[in-house]
C-alpha positions in Angstrom: 19.4 23.0 -19.6 19.1 19.6 -20.4 17.8 17.9 -17.2 19.1 14.5 -17.8 22.8 15.4 -18.6 23.2 14.4 -14.3 22.8 11.0 -15.2 26.5 10.9 -17.3 28.0 11.3 -14.1 26.1 10.2 -11.3 26.9 7.1 -9.8 23.9 4.3 -8.7 24.5 1.9 -5.5 22.1 -1.0 -6.1 22.4 -2.8 -2.4 20.3 -5.9 -1.6 20.9 -7.7 1.4 24.1 -5.7 2.0 25.6 -6.6 -0.9 26.6 -4.9 -4.3 23.7 -6.3 -6.1 25.3 -5.3 -9.8 29.0 -6.1 -8.8 29.0 -9.2 -11.1 26.7 -8.3 -14.0 25.3 -9.3 -15.7 22.7 -10.8 -13.2 20.0 -12.9 -13.7 16.2 -12.5 -12.0 14.1 -15.4 -12.8 11.0 -16.7 -11.5 7.3 -16.9 -12.5 4.7 -14.4 -13.4 3.3 -14.2 -10.6 3.2 -16.1 -6.8 0.6 -18.9 -7.7 0.9 -20.8 -3.9 4.0 -21.4 -1.5 5.0 -25.1 -2.9 4.9 -24.4 -6.3 7.0 -20.3 -5.6 9.1 -22.1 -3.2 9.8 -25.4 -6.0 10.7 -22.5 -8.5 13.2 -20.5 -6.4 14.9 -23.5 -5.2 15.5 -24.5 -9.0 16.0 -21.0 -10.2 19.1 -20.5 -7.3 20.5 -24.1 -8.1 20.4 -23.0 -11.8 23.0 -19.9 -10.3 19.8 -17.1 -11.2 21.1 -14.0 -8.6 17.2 -13.0 -7.5 13.5 -14.1 -7.9 11.2 -12.2 -9.7 7.4 -13.2 -8.4 4.3 -10.7 -8.9 2.1 -10.4 -5.4 0.1 -8.1 -7.3 -0.7 -8.1 -11.1 -2.4 -5.4 -13.0 -4.5 -7.2 -16.0 -6.1 -5.8 -18.8 -9.2 -8.1 -18.5 -11.0 -8.1 -15.0 -11.4 -11.5 -15.4 -7.4 -12.6 -15.1 -5.9 -13.6 -12.1 -5.1 -10.7 -10.1 -2.4 -12.1 -8.1 -2.8 -13.3 -4.0 -1.9 -9.6 -3.3 -0.7 -9.5 0.6 -1.3 -13.4 1.1 1.1 -13.5 -1.8 3.7 -11.1 -0.3 3.6 -13.4 3.1 4.5 -16.5 0.4 7.2 -14.3 -0.7 8.7 -13.6 2.5 9.1 -17.4 3.8 10.0 -18.3 0.8 12.6 -15.2 0.2 13.7 -16.8 4.0 13.9 -20.2 3.3 15.8 -19.9 0.2 18.1 -17.0 0.0 17.2 -15.3 -2.3 16.7 -11.3 -2.9 13.3 -10.9 -4.9 11.9 -8.2 -7.6 8.0 -7.7 -7.1 6.1 -5.1 -8.6 3.4 -2.7 -6.4 0.7 -1.2 -8.1 -0.8 1.6 -4.9 1.5 4.1 -2.8 -0.2 2.6 -0.1 1.0 -0.5 0.1 4.4 0.5 0.1 5.1 0.6 3.6 3.6 -2.8 4.4 5.9 -4.5 1.3 8.9 -3.3 2.3 9.5 -6.5 4.7 9.1 -8.7 2.5 10.7 -7.4 -0.9 13.9 -6.4 -1.7 13.9 -4.7 -5.0 10.5 -2.5 -6.1 9.3 -2.8 -9.2 7.4 -0.5 -10.9 5.4 -2.1 -13.8 5.1 -0.4 -17.2 1.5 0.4 -16.5 2.3 2.4 -13.2 5.5 3.9 -14.6 3.5 7.5 -15.0 2.5 6.9 -11.6 4.1 9.7 -9.6 2.7 9.4 -6.8 3.9 5.5 -6.8 7.3 6.6 -7.8 7.6 9.4 -4.6 6.4 6.8 -2.4 8.9 4.1 -3.6 11.5 6.1 -3.1 11.1 7.1 0.2 11.8 3.2 0.9 15.4 3.4 0.4 14.9 0.3 -1.3 16.2 -0.4 -5.2 13.8 0.6 -7.6 13.4 -1.4 -10.8 11.1 1.1 -13.6 9.7 -0.6 -16.3 9.2 1.2 -19.4 5.7 2.2 -20.5 4.6 0.3 -23.5 4.6 3.3 -25.6 7.5 5.4 -23.3 9.9 7.6 -25.3 13.0 7.3 -24.3 13.1 10.5 -22.5 9.6 10.1 -20.3 11.4 6.7 -18.7 14.7 8.1 -17.7 12.3 11.0 -16.5 10.6 8.5 -14.3 13.7 7.1 -12.9 14.4 11.0 -11.9 11.7 10.9 -9.9 13.0 8.6 -7.8 16.4 10.0 -7.6 15.3 13.2 -7.0 13.0 11.6 -3.9 16.9 11.0 -2.3 17.1 7.4 -3.7 19.5 6.3 -5.8 18.9 2.8 -6.1 17.4 2.7 -9.2 17.2 0.8 -12.5 15.4 0.2 -15.8 14.3 -2.6 -16.9 13.8 -2.4 -20.5 10.3 -4.9 -21.1 9.4 -4.3 -25.1 7.6 -1.6 -26.7 4.3 -1.0 -28.6 4.6 -0.6 -32.4 2.8 -1.4 -35.6 4.5 -5.1 -35.6 2.0 -8.2 -34.3 4.3 -11.2 -34.8 5.8 -10.7 -31.3 3.9 -9.5 -28.3 6.0 -6.1 -28.0 9.0 -4.5 -29.7 12.1 -5.5 -27.5 14.0 -1.9 -27.7 17.7 -2.9 -27.4 18.8 0.7 -29.2 17.4 2.0 -26.0 19.9 0.3 -24.0 22.8 0.4 -26.2 22.2 4.2 -25.8 21.3 4.0 -22.3 24.6 2.2 -21.7 26.7 4.5 -24.0 25.5 7.9 -22.6 24.2 7.7 -19.0 25.6 5.6 -16.1 21.6 3.9 -15.0 21.9 -0.1 -14.9 19.7 -1.6 -17.2 18.1 -4.8 -17.0 16.3 -6.6 -20.0 13.0 -8.5 -19.8 12.8 -10.7 -22.9 10.4 -12.6 -21.9 7.9 -9.7 -22.0 9.4 -8.3 -24.6 9.0 -11.2 -27.3 5.8 -13.2 -25.5 7.5 -15.9 -26.7 9.4 -18.6 -25.2 11.8 -19.9 -28.2 13.0 -15.9 -29.2 13.8 -16.0 -25.1 17.7 -17.2 -25.1 18.7 -15.7 -28.2 17.3 -11.8 -27.0 18.9 -12.7 -23.7 22.0 -13.1 -25.2 21.4 -10.1 -27.6 20.7 -7.9 -24.9 24.3 -8.7 -23.0 25.7 -7.6 -26.1 23.5 -4.4 -26.3 25.0 -3.4 -22.7 22.3 -4.8 -20.6 23.3 -4.9 -16.8 21.3 -8.4 -16.6 18.0 -10.0 -17.1 14.9 -10.7 -15.7 13.2 -13.8 -17.4 9.9 -15.8 -16.4 10.8 -19.1 -15.4 8.6 -22.3 -13.9 9.4 -25.5 -13.4 6.2 -26.5 -15.4 6.1 -23.5 -17.7 2.5 -25.0 -19.4 1.0 -25.3 -16.2 1.6 -21.4 -15.2 -1.2 -19.3 -14.6 0.4 -16.1 -15.9 1.8 -15.8 -19.6 2.8 -19.6 -19.9 3.3 -18.7 -23.7 6.4 -16.3 -22.8 7.4 -19.0 -19.5 11.1 -21.2 -20.1 11.7 -24.2 -18.3 14.6 -24.6 -15.9 16.5 -26.0 -18.2 16.8 -23.2 -20.6 17.2 -20.8 -18.2 20.1 -22.4 -17.0 21.7 -22.7 -20.3 21.2 -19.1 -20.7 22.8 -18.6 -17.4 25.8 -20.4 -18.7 26.1 -18.7 -21.7 25.9 -15.2 -20.2 28.6 -16.1 -17.6 31.2 -17.6 -20.4 30.4 -13.5 -21.4 31.8 -12.0 -18.4 
């Protein structure tokens, strides 16, 4: 029996701030990779909202390959997220790493992001499902499509149908870009299943010069939205500055995407 067959007829309710988040899809989630401080995050949030984005991204907890790199502001970052969210009025997507942190984060964020390193963290998936907040599951770096969908099934089986996937690129033999953005899978999921897919062209390419084109390609492939790393001063971004775009470039992407609706 195909345990994923039920996804074909399932209805997903992505309710954020008492609104249907994907009603006007494709949606745009934008902001810095990590929360760097109140002033910077607020400035970016205001510009992102002005540009027409639907939600704000920003990591309070940052899993890094190297223990010597910036790990995020943790709970102080959550406080900043809550303050900025209430002031600016945009919902926030932020990553959680540990099941023990889920309860404390619920009041600060609106969509829980499960990062690629934690797609296989089933304890975290089960705990996140209990919140009934929308959950966005980033694809594991080398995860098959079936493994990715099964991660979503952990949320669904936990009683939460407010779940989205996020294609952020996978590791292949190709090393000219940071990852290989697998738009084949986006098109296949869009065609075969009902579960919404957001695409992250920033991590998918690792190159800010490619984000515009891959954003549009993602929409044509069937994505329900985009999650883009954006900063008021991209070269000063603490995390992933090479793939972070300017507010002006974000505006051009949003304008083009809106013209395709």
